[in-house]
C-alpha positions in Angstrom: -47.4 -25.9 59.9 -46.9 -23.2 62.6 -47.0 -19.5 61.4 -43.3 -19.4 62.9 -42.4 -22.1 60.5 -43.5 -20.2 57.5 -41.7 -17.2 58.5 -38.6 -19.4 59.0 -39.0 -20.7 55.5 -39.0 -17.2 54.1 -35.7 -16.4 55.6 -34.4 -20.0 54.7 -34.8 -19.2 51.1 -33.2 -15.9 51.0 -30.2 -16.1 53.8 -27.0 -17.3 52.2 -28.9 -18.6 49.1 -27.6 -17.8 45.6 -30.3 -19.6 43.5 -32.7 -22.4 43.7 -33.6 -24.5 40.5 -36.2 -24.9 39.1 -37.5 -22.0 41.1 -37.8 -20.4 44.5 -41.4 -20.3 44.4 -41.8 -24.1 43.8 -39.4 -25.1 46.6 -41.4 -22.9 48.9 -44.5 -24.6 47.9 -43.1 -27.9 48.6 -41.8 -27.0 51.8 -45.3 -25.5 52.8 -47.2 -28.9 51.5 -45.9 -30.5 54.9 -44.5 -33.4 52.6 -41.3 -34.9 54.3 -38.5 -34.1 51.7 -35.7 -36.0 51.4 -32.6 -33.5 51.0 -28.8 -34.4 50.8 -25.4 -32.7 50.4 -22.1 -34.1 49.3 -18.6 -33.2 50.4 -15.5 -34.8 48.9 -13.0 -35.9 51.5 -10.0 -34.0 50.2 -8.8 -32.9 53.1 -9.0 -33.7 57.0 -10.7 -30.4 57.7 -14.3 -28.9 57.1 -14.3 -25.1 57.6 -16.9 -22.5 58.4 -17.6 -22.2 54.7 -18.9 -25.8 54.7 -20.8 -24.9 57.8 -23.1 -22.5 55.9 -24.9 -25.7 54.2 -25.1 -27.5 57.4 -26.6 -24.6 59.3 -29.3 -24.5 56.3 -29.6 -28.2 56.5 -30.1 -28.4 60.3 -33.0 -25.9 59.9 -34.7 -28.0 57.5 -34.0 -31.1 59.7 -35.8 -29.2 62.7 -38.7 -28.5 60.2 -39.3 -32.6 59.9 -37.3 -33.0 56.6 -35.0 -36.0 56.1 -31.2 -35.0 56.0 -28.4 -37.2 54.2 -24.7 -35.9 54.4 -22.7 -37.7 51.8 -19.1 -38.2 52.4 -17.7 -38.4 49.1 -15.0 -41.1 49.6 -15.1 -42.6 46.0 -15.5 -39.2 44.1 -12.5 -37.9 46.1 -10.3 -40.5 44.5 -11.6 -39.2 41.0 -11.1 -35.6 41.7 -13.9 -32.7 41.0 -12.5 -30.3 38.4 -14.8 -27.6 39.8 -12.7 -24.1 39.6 -9.6 -25.9 38.7 -7.4 -25.0 35.7 -5.6 -27.9 35.7 -6.2 -31.8 36.6 -6.8 -32.4 40.3 -4.3 -34.9 41.7 -6.2 -38.1 42.6 -6.2 -39.5 46.2 -5.7 -42.8 47.2 -8.2 -44.8 49.4 -5.8 -44.7 52.4 -5.6 -40.9 52.0 -9.2 -40.4 51.9 -10.0 -42.6 54.8 -7.6 -40.4 56.8 -9.2 -37.4 55.7 -12.7 -38.8 56.8 -11.3 -39.9 60.5 -12.9 -36.7 62.1 -15.6 -35.7 59.7 -18.5 -37.0 61.7 -17.3 -35.3 64.5 -17.0 -32.2 62.7 -20.4 -32.3 61.0 -21.8 -33.1 64.6 -20.8 -29.7 65.7 -23.8 -28.4 63.7 -26.0 -31.2 62.4 -28.1 -33.3 65.3 -26.6 -36.7 64.0 -28.2 -38.5 67.2 -31.8 -37.0 67.4 -34.1 -39.6 68.2 -37.0 -38.7 66.4 -35.2 -37.5 63.1 -31.5 -38.2 63.1 -29.2 -37.1 60.1 -28.0 -40.0 58.0 -24.4 -40.2 57.0 -23.4 -42.3 53.8 -20.5 -42.9 51.6 -20.8 -42.9 47.9 -18.3 -46.0 47.4 -21.1 -48.0 48.8 -22.7 -47.8 45.4 -20.2 -46.2 42.8 -17.6 -48.9 43.4 -20.1 -51.5 42.3 -21.0 -50.0 38.9 -19.8 -51.8 36.0 -18.4 -50.4 32.9 -21.9 -50.8 31.1 -23.7 -48.9 34.0 -21.1 -46.3 33.4 -21.5 -46.2 29.5 -25.3 -46.1 30.3 -25.0 -43.0 32.6 -22.8 -41.3 30.2 -25.4 -41.8 27.3 -27.6 -38.9 29.0 -25.2 -36.4 28.5 -23.2 -34.7 25.5 -19.7 -33.5 25.0 -21.1 -30.1 24.3 -22.9 -30.1 27.7 -19.8 -31.0 29.5 -17.9 -28.3 27.7 -20.2 -25.8 29.1 -18.3 -25.7 32.4 -16.5 -22.5 32.7 -12.9 -24.4 33.6 -13.0 -26.7 30.6 -13.9 -23.8 28.2 -10.9 -22.1 29.8 -8.4 -24.8 29.6 -9.5 -25.2 25.9 -8.5 -21.7 25.3 -5.1 -22.0 27.1 -4.5 -25.2 25.3 -4.5 -27.0 28.6 -5.4 -30.7 28.7 -8.8 -32.5 29.7 -8.7 -35.7 30.8 -11.6 -37.8 30.0 -12.1 -39.1 33.7 -13.1 -35.5 34.5 -16.3 -35.7 32.4 -17.1 -38.5 34.5 -17.3 -36.9 37.8 -20.6 -35.1 37.3 -22.0 -38.1 36.1 -20.7 -39.7 39.7 -22.1 -36.8 41.5 -25.3 -37.0 39.8 -25.9 -40.9 40.0 -25.6 -39.8 44.0 -28.9 -38.4 43.8 -30.5 -41.1 41.7 -29.2 -43.9 44.3 -30.4 -41.7 47.3 -33.6 -40.8 45.4 -33.6 -37.6 46.8 -35.9 -34.5 46.4 -33.4 -31.9 46.9 -29.7 -31.5 46.8 -27.6 -28.6 48.4 -24.2 -27.3 47.7 -22.3 -24.2 47.2 -22.9 -22.3 43.8 -19.7 -23.7 42.4 -21.4 -27.0 42.3 -24.3 -25.9 40.3 -23.3 -27.8 37.2 -22.7 -31.2 39.0 -26.1 -30.7 41.0 -27.9 -30.3 37.6 -26.4 -33.4 36.5 -28.2 -35.4 39.1 -31.4 -33.4 38.3 -31.0 -34.7 34.8 -30.4 -38.2 36.1 -33.4 -38.0 38.5 -35.8 -37.0 35.8 -34.5 -39.6 33.2 -34.1 -42.7 35.5 -36.9 -41.9 38.2 -39.1 -39.6 36.3 -38.7 -37.3 39.3 -37.9 -33.6 39.6 -35.0 -32.5 42.1 -34.5 -29.1 43.4 -31.3 -27.6 43.4 -30.3 -25.3 46.0 -27.0 -23.4 45.6 -25.8 -21.4 48.3 -23.4 -18.4 48.4 -19.9 -19.0 48.6 -17.9 -17.0 51.2 -15.5 -14.7 49.5 -14.1 -11.4 50.5 -16.6 -8.9 48.9 -13.9 -6.5 47.9 -11.4 -8.8 46.3 -13.8 -11.7 45.4 -11.2 -14.3 46.9 -12.5 -17.3 48.6 -12.1 -16.5 52.5 -11.8 -20.0 53.5 -8.3 -20.7 51.6 -5.5 -22.0 53.3 -3.4 -20.3 50.4 -4.6 -16.9 51.0 -5.2 -17.1 54.7 -8.2 -16.7 57.2 -8.9 -20.5 57.0 -11.2 -21.2 60.0 -11.4 -25.1 60.5 -14.2 -26.7 62.7 -11.4 -28.6 64.1 -9.8 -25.4 65.4 -9.5 -24.6 69.1 -11.8 -22.1 70.6 -8.6 -19.7 70.8 -7.5 -20.3 67.4 -11.1 -20.1 66.1 -11.5 -16.8 67.8 -7.8 -15.7 66.7 -8.5 -16.3 63.1 -12.0 -14.5 63.3 -10.1 -11.2 64.6 -7.7 -11.5 61.8 -10.5 -11.6 59.0 -10.6 -8.5 56.5 -12.9 -6.1 57.9 -15.0 -5.9 54.7 -15.8 -9.7 55.3 -17.2 -9.3 58.6 -21.1 -9.1 57.6 -20.7 -12.0 55.1 -19.1 -14.3 57.9 -22.0 -13.4 60.3 -24.9 -14.2 57.5 -23.3 -17.3 56.4 -21.7 -18.8 59.2 -23.6 -18.0 62.3 -27.1 -18.3 64.0 -27.3 -14.4 64.6 -30.5 -13.0 63.6 -30.7 -11.0 60.2 -31.9 -8.0 62.2 -28.9 -7.9 64.7 -26.6 -8.3 61.7 -28.1 -5.6 60.0 -27.6 -3.5 63.3 -23.8 -4.4 63.4 -23.6 -3.4 59.8 -25.1 0.0 60.2 -22.6 0.5 63.4 -19.6 -0.4 60.9 -20.9 2.2 58.3 -21.4 4.7 60.9 -17.7 4.5 61.8 -17.8 2.1 64.7 -14.6 0.2 65.3 -14.6 -3.0 63.5 -12.8 -4.7 66.2 -15.9 -4.8 68.5 -17.7 -6.6 65.4 -15.0 -8.9 65.2 -15.1 -9.8 69.0 -18.7 -10.3 68.6 -18.2 -12.6 65.4 -15.5 -14.6 67.2 -17.8 -15.1 70.4 -20.6 -16.1 68.1 -18.4 -18.8 66.3 -16.8 -20.4 69.2 -20.3 -20.5 71.0 -22.0 -22.2 68.1 -19.0 -24.6 67.5 -18.4 -25.3 71.1 -20.2 -23.3 73.7 -20.8 -19.8 75.7 -18.3 -20.5 78.3 -15.6 -21.4 75.7 -16.4 -18.4 74.0 -15.8 -16.0 76.8 -12.4 -17.8 77.4 -11.2 -17.3 73.9 -12.1 -13.7 74.2 -10.2 -13.2 77.5 -7.4 -15.4 76.2 -7.2 -13.0 73.1 -7.2 -9.9 75.1 -4.8 -11.0 77.6 -2.3 -12.2 75.1 -2.5 -9.3 72.8 -2.7 -6.7 75.3 0.5 -8.0 77.1 1.9 -9.0 73.8 2.7 -12.2 75.1 1.9 -16.0 74.0 -1.3 -17.9 74.7 -1.4 -20.0 77.8 -2.7 -23.1 75.8 -0.1 -22.7 72.8 1.3 -26.0 71.7 4.5 -27.2 73.1 6.4 -28.9 70.3 9.8 -30.8 70.7 12.7 -30.2 68.2 16.3 -31.4 68.0 19.1 -28.8 68.4 20.1 -27.3 65.2 16.9 -28.2 63.5 15.7 -25.6 61.0 12.8 -23.5 62.6 10.9 -23.7 59.4 11.0 -27.5 59.1 9.5 -27.3 63.1 6.6 -25.0 62.0 5.8 -27.5 59.2 5.9 -30.6 61.4 3.9 -28.9 64.1 1.3 -28.2 61.2 1.1 -24.5 62.0 0.9 -24.4 58.2 -0.5 -26.4 55.6 2.7 -26.7 53.5 6.4 -25.7 53.2 5.2 -23.3 50.7 3.0 -21.6 52.9 5.9 -21.4 55.7 8.3 -19.8 53.0 5.6 -17.1 52.2 5.1 -16.4 55.7 8.8 -15.9 56.3 9.3 -13.9 53.1 6.4 -11.5 54.6 7.8 -11.1 58.0 5.3 -13.0 59.5 7.3 -15.2 61.7 8.9 -13.9 65.2 10.2 -14.6 68.2 7.6 -13.7 71.1 9.0 -10.5 72.8 11.9 -10.5 70.1 12.8 -9.7 66.4 11.6 -10.9 63.2 13.0 -14.4 61.9 13.6 -13.9 58.4 16.3 -16.5 57.7 14.5 -19.6 56.9 17.8 -21.6 57.6 17.6 -20.4 61.2 18.3 -23.2 63.4 16.8 -23.7 66.9 19.5 -24.3 69.8 17.5 -23.2 72.8 13.9 -23.0 73.8 11.9 -20.2 72.0 8.4 -19.3 71.9 7.3 -18.1 68.3 4.4 -16.3 66.4 3.7 -17.4 63.0 1.3 -15.1 61.2 -1.3 -13.3 63.3 -2.8 -15.7 65.5 -0.4 -18.7 65.7 1.6 -19.5 68.4 4.2 -22.2 69.3 6.5 -23.0 72.3 9.4 -24.9 71.0 11.4 -27.1 73.5 14.7 -28.0 72.3 16.0 -31.6 73.2 
C-alpha cells in the first residue's frame, strides 16, 4: 500500500463517520491488510430522488473502490414494499411493486454521478434484494426470526416511543431488520455502510452473518446531514432545503444558497470532495465574521461541479447572480401550460415545484409564492387567466402559459 493510501484511510475513518463496529481500529487493520473487502450499502426505493445526504455514503464508497475494494449498491425494491420503521412514530405506508419500479427508474443514473459503475478494472455492482427475498419460504422466515428476541426488537427507540404513546406496532415491522440483515448474508459482505439511523438494522445483519456464515461484519455508520442548531434533518422535503441529485445545476446552486448559514460547514464535509484543511479555512473565515454568502457560493459551485462539471458550476453561479441581482426569473425556468381559470396552487403541484399540496399550502401561508416583479399571491384559490411568471420559495421559478 502506498503511503498516500494510508493517509487517505485515516481521513476516511474520521470524515463523516459516526461510529464503526466492532471498532475503528479493527476496520483500519483490515483495510491496511490489503485484502479486498466486499462492502455494500442499501437504500429502499421509497421515492424517485436520491439527495446529497445519500451522497455522503456514495462518496465514502467511491474512495474505498479506488483503494481496490469491491463495492455493491443494493436497491431495496423488496424492502421498500415492507417499509422501514426507522425514525417513524407511525407505521410506514407500504408501496406497490409498480410504485417501487417507478421510483427506481433513474436511480442508477443518480448513483452514477458519484460511483464509477463502468470502471473496467473494478466496477460497482448494483443488485436488488427482491432477487432473494421474494424467494424465501415461510419456513425460511421463521428460521431467520429465531435468531432474535422480541426484547431485542423492542430496544429500538421508535418502538419504545410508540409503546409509551400507546401507538400500534405491526408484526411486519419486526421483520424489516431481518430482511435487511439477510441482505448481508446473501451478499456475504465484509462490511455495510449506512447512516447512523440504520445502525440497528445493520447490526441485525452482523448477527446473521456471524450465526449463518461464522463471519464478522463491520458496520460503518455515517453522520446524518442535520442542521447543527436545530437538530433537524437538512434533506427533508417537509422542512425545505432538499437538494436532489436530479436537480438541474441552477436548482442545485440556488438551493445551496438557501441553506441555513449554520449548515454550510456540515454540507461541505459530508457532501463535497473539498479537503478538510480547505473546509477548516472556510470555517475560520465564517467565525471571523466573513459574509456567509461567499461560502455558499463556493459550496454551490462545489456541489454542481461534483454532480455535473466545472462549466455547469460557473454557469449556475452566473445565472443565480443575474437572476437575483436583477430580481428577475431564470432564463431556463420551466414553461408550464395551464388552462384559463385553473387554480395556481394546482398548477404548482402539477409542475412538481413542490412535493405535495400540503407543502404548497404551507408556502402560500408563509407568503412564499409571488408574481415576478409583482405582489405576493396569498389566495390559494387564485385562478390564472393570463401568462404569468411566479416564484415559489427562495429558488423555484415557473413560467405559466395559459391556453
